[in-house]
C-alpha positions in Angstrom: 49.0 33.8 -47.5 47.9 31.4 -50.5 45.2 28.6 -50.2 47.9 26.1 -50.5 49.9 27.6 -47.6 46.8 27.9 -45.5 45.8 24.2 -46.4 49.5 23.1 -45.3 49.2 25.2 -42.0 45.8 23.6 -41.4 47.1 20.0 -41.6 50.2 20.8 -39.5 47.9 22.1 -36.8 45.6 19.1 -37.0 48.8 17.1 -36.6 49.9 19.1 -33.6 46.4 18.7 -32.2 46.5 14.9 -32.7 49.7 14.5 -31.0 48.6 16.6 -28.2 45.7 14.3 -27.6 47.9 11.5 -27.8 50.4 13.0 -25.4 47.6 13.8 -22.8 46.1 10.2 -23.1 49.8 8.7 -22.5 50.2 11.1 -19.7 46.8 10.0 -18.0 47.6 6.4 -18.6 51.1 6.9 -16.7 49.5 8.8 -14.1 46.8 6.0 -13.7 49.4 3.5 -13.7 51.6 5.3 -10.8 48.5 5.7 -8.8 47.6 2.1 -8.9 51.1 1.1 -8.2 51.0 3.5 -5.2 47.8 2.0 -3.9 49.3 -1.5 -4.1 52.2 -0.3 -2.2 50.2 1.2 0.5 48.0 -1.9 0.8 51.3 -4.0 1.2 52.4 -1.9 3.8 49.3 -1.7 5.9 49.5 -5.4 5.7 52.9 -5.5 6.8 52.4 -3.1 9.7 49.5 -5.4 10.8 51.5 -8.2 10.8 54.4 -6.4 13.0 51.6 -5.3 15.4 50.5 -8.9 15.7 54.0 -10.3 16.3 54.6 -7.5 18.9 51.6 -8.6 20.9 52.9 -12.2 20.6 56.2 -11.0 21.7 54.7 -9.1 24.7 52.8 -12.3 25.8 55.9 -14.5 25.4 57.9 -12.1 27.4 55.3 -12.0 30.1 55.2 -15.9 30.2 58.9 -16.1 30.4 59.0 -13.6 33.3 56.3 -15.5 35.2 58.3 -19.0 34.5 61.7 -17.0 35.8 59.5 -16.1 39.0 58.4 -19.4 39.8 61.9 -20.9 39.3 63.5 -18.1 41.2 61.0 -16.7 43.7 63.5 -14.1 45.3 64.2 -12.8 41.8 68.0 -13.8 41.5 69.2 -16.8 39.7 72.3 -16.6 41.7 
């Protein structure tokens, strides 16, 4: 292989290496972006779950109050 061919091969190798570095950087940025999005989704779902638990607690209290009111209005347990 002559000096010219070696020089061209070296330049192509440098270009290939640079492309590989850029691809690795893009892949890393994409992975970081996906991880951040997944964390945001998880945080949102945790907040939603906490809200659902709180709403459920209020529903239980509301049901207990309604049951107590019904028992006060109908002490024998029957409306009819």
